[in-house]
C-alpha positions as CSV (number, residue, x, y, z in Angstrom):
1,D,-1.8,-21.4,-43.4
2,K,1.9,-21.1,-44.1
3,R,1.9,-17.6,-42.7
4,I,0.1,-18.7,-39.6
5,R,2.5,-21.6,-39.0
6,A,5.5,-19.3,-39.6
7,G,4.1,-16.8,-37.1
8,Q,3.6,-19.5,-34.6
9,N,7.1,-20.8,-35.1
10,C,8.5,-17.3,-34.6
11,N,6.5,-16.9,-31.4
12,L,7.7,-20.3,-30.1
13,D,11.4,-19.4,-30.9
14,A,11.0,-16.0,-29.1
15,A,9.5,-17.7,-26.1
16,M,12.3,-20.3,-26.0
17,N,15.0,-17.6,-26.3
18,S,13.3,-15.5,-23.6
19,S,13.2,-18.5,-21.2
20,K,16.9,-18.9,-21.6
21,R,17.7,-15.4,-20.6
22,P,15.0,-14.3,-18.1
23,L,17.3,-12.0,-16.0
24,K,18.5,-10.1,-19.1
25,D,14.9,-9.6,-20.3
26,I,13.8,-8.5,-16.9
27,I,16.5,-5.9,-16.7
28,L,15.7,-4.5,-20.2
29,V,11.9,-4.5,-19.7
30,F,12.0,-2.7,-16.3
31,L,14.7,-0.2,-17.4
32,K,12.3,0.7,-20.2
33,L,9.2,0.9,-18.0
34,G,11.1,3.0,-15.5
35,T,12.1,5.4,-18.3
36,I,8.7,5.8,-20.0
37,G,6.3,5.2,-17.2
38,F,4.5,8.5,-16.9
39,G,1.1,9.0,-15.2
40,G,1.2,7.5,-11.7
41,P,0.5,4.0,-10.3
42,A,-2.5,3.1,-12.6
43,A,-0.5,4.0,-15.7
44,L,2.5,2.1,-14.6
45,V,0.5,-1.0,-13.9
46,A,-1.2,-0.7,-17.3
47,L,2.2,-0.5,-19.0
48,M,3.4,-3.6,-17.1
49,E,0.2,-5.5,-18.1
50,D,0.8,-4.6,-21.7
51,E,4.5,-5.8,-21.5
52,V,4.4,-8.9,-19.4
53,V,0.8,-10.3,-20.1
54,R,0.0,-9.2,-23.7
55,R,3.4,-9.1,-25.3
56,R,5.7,-11.5,-23.5
57,R,3.1,-13.7,-21.8
58,W,5.3,-14.1,-18.6
59,L,2.1,-14.1,-16.6
60,S,-1.6,-15.0,-17.2
61,R,-4.1,-12.3,-16.6
62,Q,-5.3,-14.0,-13.5
63,D,-1.8,-14.3,-12.1
64,F,-1.3,-10.6,-12.9
65,L,-4.5,-9.6,-11.1
66,D,-3.6,-11.8,-8.1
67,L,-0.3,-9.9,-7.7
68,L,-2.2,-6.6,-8.2
69,G,-4.5,-7.5,-5.3
70,A,-1.5,-8.4,-3.2
71,V,0.3,-5.1,-3.7
72,H,-2.8,-3.3,-2.5
73,V,-2.8,-4.9,1.0
74,I,0.9,-4.4,1.8
75,P,2.5,-1.1,2.6
76,G,4.7,0.7,0.1
77,P,4.6,2.0,-3.5
78,N,2.2,-0.2,-5.5
79,S,3.8,0.0,-8.9
80,T,7.3,-0.7,-7.6
81,E,6.0,-3.7,-5.6
82,M,4.2,-4.9,-8.7
83,A,7.5,-4.8,-10.6
84,I,9.3,-6.7,-7.8
85,Y,6.6,-9.4,-7.7
86,I,6.8,-9.9,-11.5
87,G,10.6,-10.2,-11.3
88,Q,10.3,-12.7,-8.4
89,R,7.8,-14.8,-10.4
90,R,10.0,-14.7,-13.5
91,A,13.5,-15.4,-12.1
92,G,13.4,-15.8,-8.3
93,W,15.6,-13.8,-6.0
94,P,17.8,-12.4,-8.8
95,G,14.7,-11.3,-10.7
96,L,13.2,-9.7,-7.6
97,L,16.3,-7.5,-7.1
98,A,16.8,-6.8,-10.8
99,A,13.2,-5.8,-11.6
100,G,12.8,-3.5,-8.6
101,T,16.2,-1.9,-9.0
102,C,15.9,-1.4,-12.7
103,F,12.4,0.1,-12.4
104,I,13.5,2.6,-9.8
105,L,16.9,3.7,-11.2
106,P,15.9,5.6,-14.3
107,A,13.4,7.8,-12.3
108,A,16.0,8.2,-9.5
109,F,18.6,9.4,-12.0
110,I,16.2,11.8,-13.8
111,V,14.9,13.2,-10.5
112,T,18.5,13.7,-9.2
113,A,19.4,15.6,-12.3
114,I,16.4,17.8,-11.9
115,A,17.2,18.3,-8.2
116,W,20.8,19.4,-9.2
117,A,19.3,22.0,-11.6
118,Y,16.9,23.1,-9.0
119,V,19.6,23.6,-6.3
120,R,21.9,25.3,-8.8
121,Y,19.3,27.6,-10.6
122,G,16.5,27.8,-8.0
123,S,13.6,26.7,-10.3
124,L,12.2,23.6,-12.0
125,P,12.8,22.9,-15.7
126,Q,9.7,23.4,-17.9
127,T,7.8,20.1,-18.4
128,S,4.3,21.2,-19.3
129,A,4.7,20.6,-23.0
130,V,5.9,17.0,-22.6
131,L,3.1,16.2,-20.2
132,Y,0.5,17.8,-22.5
133,G,1.3,15.1,-25.1
134,V,2.1,12.2,-22.8
135,K,-1.0,12.2,-20.7
136,P,-3.5,11.3,-23.4
137,V,-1.2,8.5,-24.6
138,V,-1.0,7.1,-21.1
139,M,-4.7,7.4,-20.8
140,A,-5.1,5.2,-23.9
141,V,-2.7,2.5,-22.4
142,I,-4.8,2.5,-19.1
143,L,-8.0,2.1,-21.0
144,Q,-6.6,-0.8,-23.0
145,A,-5.4,-2.5,-19.8
146,L,-8.7,-2.0,-18.0
147,W,-10.6,-3.6,-21.0
148,G,-8.2,-6.6,-21.0
149,L,-8.3,-7.1,-17.3
150,A,-12.1,-6.7,-16.8
151,G,-12.9,-10.3,-17.8
152,S,-10.5,-11.8,-15.3
153,A,-11.3,-9.4,-12.4
154,I,-15.1,-9.4,-12.8
155,K,-15.8,-13.1,-13.1
156,S,-19.3,-13.3,-11.5
157,K,-22.3,-11.2,-10.6
158,S,-21.1,-10.9,-7.0
159,L,-17.7,-9.7,-8.1
160,A,-19.4,-7.2,-10.4
161,I,-21.4,-5.9,-7.4
162,V,-18.2,-5.6,-5.4
163,G,-16.5,-3.7,-8.3
164,A,-19.5,-1.3,-8.7
165,A,-19.7,-0.7,-5.0
166,G,-15.9,-0.1,-4.8
167,L,-16.3,2.4,-7.7
168,L,-19.0,4.4,-5.9
169,L,-17.2,4.3,-2.6
170,S,-14.0,5.5,-4.1
171,L,-15.8,8.3,-5.9
172,A,-17.3,9.3,-2.5
173,G,-13.8,9.5,-1.0
174,V,-13.8,6.4,1.2
175,N,-10.4,5.2,2.2
176,E,-8.7,2.7,-0.2
177,L,-8.0,0.1,2.5
178,V,-11.6,0.1,3.7
179,I,-12.8,-0.5,0.1
180,L,-10.2,-3.3,-0.5
181,F,-10.9,-5.2,2.7
182,A,-14.7,-4.7,2.5
183,G,-14.5,-6.2,-1.0
184,G,-12.4,-9.2,0.1
185,L,-14.6,-9.9,3.2
186,S,-17.8,-9.6,1.2
187,I,-16.8,-12.4,-1.2
188,L,-15.3,-14.4,1.6
189,F,-18.6,-14.2,3.5
190,L,-20.6,-15.2,0.4
191,T,-18.4,-18.2,-0.2
192,W,-18.7,-19.3,3.4
193,V,-22.5,-19.1,3.2
194,R,-22.6,-21.1,0.0
195,R,-20.3,-23.8,1.5
196,R,-22.6,-24.1,4.6
197,I,-25.7,-24.3,2.4
198,K,-24.1,-27.0,0.3
199,T,-23.4,-29.1,3.4
200,G,-27.0,-28.6,4.6
201,M,-26.1,-26.4,7.5
202,N,-27.8,-23.1,8.5
203,P,-25.0,-20.5,7.8
204,F,-26.4,-18.2,10.5
205,L,-26.7,-20.5,13.5
206,S,-23.0,-20.4,14.3
207,L,-22.3,-17.0,13.0
208,Q,-20.7,-14.7,15.5
209,I,-19.8,-11.2,14.3
210,A,-16.8,-9.7,16.1
211,P,-15.8,-6.1,15.5
212,L,-13.0,-5.9,13.0
213,P,-10.5,-3.2,14.0
214,L,-9.1,-1.3,11.1
215,A,-5.6,-0.1,11.7
216,A,-5.1,3.6,11.0
217,H,-1.8,5.0,10.2
218,L,-1.2,8.6,11.0
219,A,1.7,11.0,10.8
220,V,2.0,12.3,14.3
221,T,4.1,15.4,15.1
222,A,5.5,16.3,18.5
223,G,6.1,20.0,18.8
224,T,7.6,22.3,16.3
225,T,11.2,22.4,17.4
226,A,13.7,22.6,14.6
227,V,16.2,19.7,14.3
228,S,19.6,19.9,12.7
229,F,19.9,17.8,9.5
230,S,21.9,14.6,9.2
231,L,21.8,11.6,6.9
232,L,20.8,8.9,9.5
233,P,17.5,10.6,10.6
234,L,16.8,11.2,6.9
235,F,17.3,7.5,6.1
236,L,15.2,6.4,9.1
237,F,12.4,8.8,8.3
238,F,12.0,7.5,4.7
239,L,12.4,3.9,6.0
240,K,9.5,4.6,8.3
241,V,7.4,6.1,5.5
242,G,8.1,3.2,3.1
243,S,7.1,0.7,5.9
244,V,3.7,2.2,6.9
245,L,2.4,4.1,3.8
246,F,-0.6,2.4,2.2
247,G,-2.5,3.3,-0.9
248,S,-1.7,6.1,-3.4
249,G,1.7,7.8,-3.5
250,Y,-0.2,11.1,-3.0
251,V,-0.7,10.1,0.7
252,L,3.0,10.7,0.9
253,L,2.4,14.5,1.0
254,A,0.9,14.3,4.5
255,F,3.9,12.4,5.9
256,L,6.4,14.7,4.3
257,R,4.7,17.9,5.5
258,A,4.2,16.6,9.1
259,D,7.9,15.8,9.8
260,L,10.1,17.6,7.2
261,V,8.2,20.9,7.2
262,T,6.3,21.2,10.5
263,H,8.4,19.2,12.9
264,W,12.0,19.3,11.8
265,R,11.8,22.4,9.6
266,W,14.2,20.9,7.0
267,L,12.0,22.1,4.1
268,N,9.6,25.0,3.6
269,E,6.2,24.7,2.0
270,D,7.4,25.8,-1.5
271,Q,10.2,23.2,-1.5
272,L,7.8,20.5,-0.5
273,L,5.3,21.4,-3.3
274,D,8.2,21.5,-5.8
275,A,9.3,18.0,-4.7
276,V,5.9,16.6,-5.2
277,A,5.6,18.3,-8.6
278,V,8.9,16.6,-9.7
279,G,7.6,13.2,-8.6
280,Q,4.5,13.8,-10.7
281,V,6.1,15.0,-13.9
282,T,8.9,12.5,-14.1
283,P,8.5,8.8,-15.2
284,G,8.6,6.0,-12.7
285,P,7.2,5.7,-9.2
286,L,6.0,8.9,-7.4
287,F,8.0,7.9,-4.4
288,T,11.2,9.2,-6.1
289,T,10.0,12.5,-4.6
290,A,12.2,11.2,-1.7
291,T,15.2,11.3,-4.1
292,F,14.6,15.0,-4.8
293,I,14.2,15.9,-1.2
294,G,17.3,13.9,-0.3
295,Y,19.4,15.8,-2.8
296,V,18.0,19.2,-1.8
297,L,18.9,18.5,1.8
298,G,22.1,16.5,1.5
299,G,23.4,16.4,-2.1
300,F,24.2,13.0,-3.7
301,P,24.5,11.1,-0.4
302,G,21.2,12.5,0.7
303,A,19.5,11.4,-2.5
304,F,21.0,7.9,-2.2
305,W,20.0,7.3,1.4
306,A,16.5,8.8,1.0
307,T,15.8,6.6,-2.1
308,L,17.2,3.5,-0.3
309,G,15.1,4.2,2.8
310,I,11.7,4.6,1.1
311,F,12.1,1.7,-1.4
312,L,13.8,-0.9,0.8
313,P,10.6,-2.0,2.7
314,A,8.9,-2.8,-0.7
315,F,11.6,-5.4,-1.4
316,I,11.3,-6.9,2.0
317,F,7.5,-7.1,2.0
318,V,7.4,-8.7,-1.5
319,A,10.1,-11.2,-0.6
320,V,8.1,-12.3,2.5
321,S,4.7,-12.3,1.0
322,G,5.5,-13.4,-2.6
323,P,5.6,-17.2,-2.0
324,F,2.1,-17.1,-0.3
325,V,0.2,-15.5,-3.3
326,P,0.0,-18.8,-5.3
327,K,-1.0,-20.7,-2.1
328,I,-3.8,-18.3,-1.4
329,R,-5.2,-19.1,-4.8
330,Q,-5.2,-22.8,-4.0
331,S,-7.5,-22.3,-1.0
332,E,-11.2,-21.8,-1.7
333,M,-11.8,-19.4,1.1
334,A,-8.5,-17.5,0.8
335,G,-9.0,-17.4,-3.0
336,A,-12.4,-15.9,-2.5
337,F,-11.0,-13.2,-0.3
338,L,-8.3,-12.4,-2.9
339,D,-11.0,-12.3,-5.7
340,G,-12.9,-9.7,-3.7
341,I,-9.7,-7.6,-3.3
342,V,-8.9,-8.0,-7.0
343,A,-12.4,-6.7,-7.9
344,A,-12.1,-3.8,-5.5
345,S,-8.6,-3.0,-6.9
346,F,-10.0,-3.0,-10.4
347,S,-12.6,-0.4,-9.3
348,L,-9.9,1.8,-7.7
349,M,-7.8,1.7,-10.9
350,A,-11.0,2.7,-12.9
351,V,-11.5,5.7,-10.6
352,V,-7.9,6.8,-11.0
353,S,-8.4,6.5,-14.8
354,L,-11.4,8.9,-14.6
355,Q,-9.3,11.4,-12.6
356,L,-6.4,11.1,-15.0
357,G,-8.8,11.5,-17.9
358,R,-10.1,14.9,-16.6
359,A,-6.5,16.1,-16.4
360,A,-5.4,14.7,-19.7
361,L,-8.3,15.6,-22.1
362,V,-8.2,19.4,-22.0
363,D,-8.9,20.2,-25.7
364,V,-9.5,18.8,-29.2
365,S,-5.8,18.0,-29.7
366,T,-5.5,15.8,-26.6
367,A,-8.8,14.0,-27.5
368,L,-7.3,13.2,-30.9
369,L,-4.1,12.0,-29.4
370,L,-6.1,9.6,-27.2
371,A,-8.1,8.3,-30.2
372,V,-5.1,7.8,-32.4
373,S,-3.2,6.1,-29.5
374,L,-6.1,3.7,-28.9
375,L,-6.3,2.9,-32.6
376,L,-2.5,2.2,-32.8
377,L,-2.6,0.1,-29.6
378,V,-5.7,-2.0,-30.4
379,R,-5.5,-2.3,-34.2
380,F,-1.8,-2.3,-34.9
381,R,-0.4,-3.4,-31.5
382,V,2.2,-0.6,-31.5
383,N,4.6,-0.8,-28.5
384,S,3.5,1.5,-25.7
385,A,7.0,2.8,-25.3
386,W,7.0,4.3,-28.8
387,L,3.6,5.8,-28.2
388,V,4.7,7.5,-25.1
389,L,7.8,8.9,-26.8
390,G,5.6,10.0,-29.8
391,G,3.2,11.7,-27.3
392,A,6.1,13.6,-25.8
393,L,7.2,14.8,-29.2
394,A,3.6,15.7,-30.2
395,G,3.3,17.7,-26.9
396,L,6.4,19.7,-27.7
397,I,5.0,20.5,-31.2
398,L,1.4,21.3,-30.2
399,Y,1.7,22.9,-26.7
């Protein structure tokens, strides 16, 4: 009993100290996540869940899932917007700016250093050994997050059906936005029907089904005339991409190829593939691919303006939409729509986990790394940052 009370007192003291310095804690947490966050959006979201829900209890699981649903229906990089939302919830406007900036900066600096080496020596540094060890560890973090979030995301049979349908549709290659909005509209419709039945009204007498136009965003090219490089068009191009790009960061490839390779001829195909590879093998958001391209085209000024352009819309979208997320939850119908989106988002995260698992588990050593990482996470609550660093070291030894 004494040990339990002592532990509770320590947790209470830690929570009180954390509440007195929210901005400092936000800066430290997101600098760390931006430095160790390998594995793409699903892995980054899992790391955030471990840090801000399990360890620090800044958000409840339901609040975290509501924010996760919101980032899937606004344009921009999902993991970055998740960081910005958390910062805004924790410390208002200063937290919004601190969380987003600190999450982006480590990756931007690392990518800029790699771009400098690339321009100077004409090739990418070797990263295969590090990724060999890090991927199974990241997979373990994602699995732990999925297990913890499942109960909050799938709260009813209808949400379970939406999640299962989203899983199958995603595996079949259906567009992410279609899956998300279909999930939200399905639960919204069921809630509306139940409300009508409760009030003794026939739900189908006044039902008028109107076609719902789905906006499609396409990268359109006009001719193949080469354009001379300058910083303003570079900034405006990445500002456009950050404003209209939905879904996974891998969709970014189509936009980059259409304008930078085919239309303006600022890059060739090999440089584009190298840029995407750098975004994949470095920690933090995949959108720092823009940082690499900016440096290759315009040195340090190019890296700065490209990074600012692609991430600036995320700050604006979160600042505008953030205050409405709690209000959505207070409305029965709007909350039902958000529940459907959350269930569909959960299924998308599960599919990404399957895809990452195929890439991560390539032999007995990687399977053992996954098993040991899960044991350390679940049984001993080892901090995920140490696990990622340990995975990188194991990769260097075993590869």
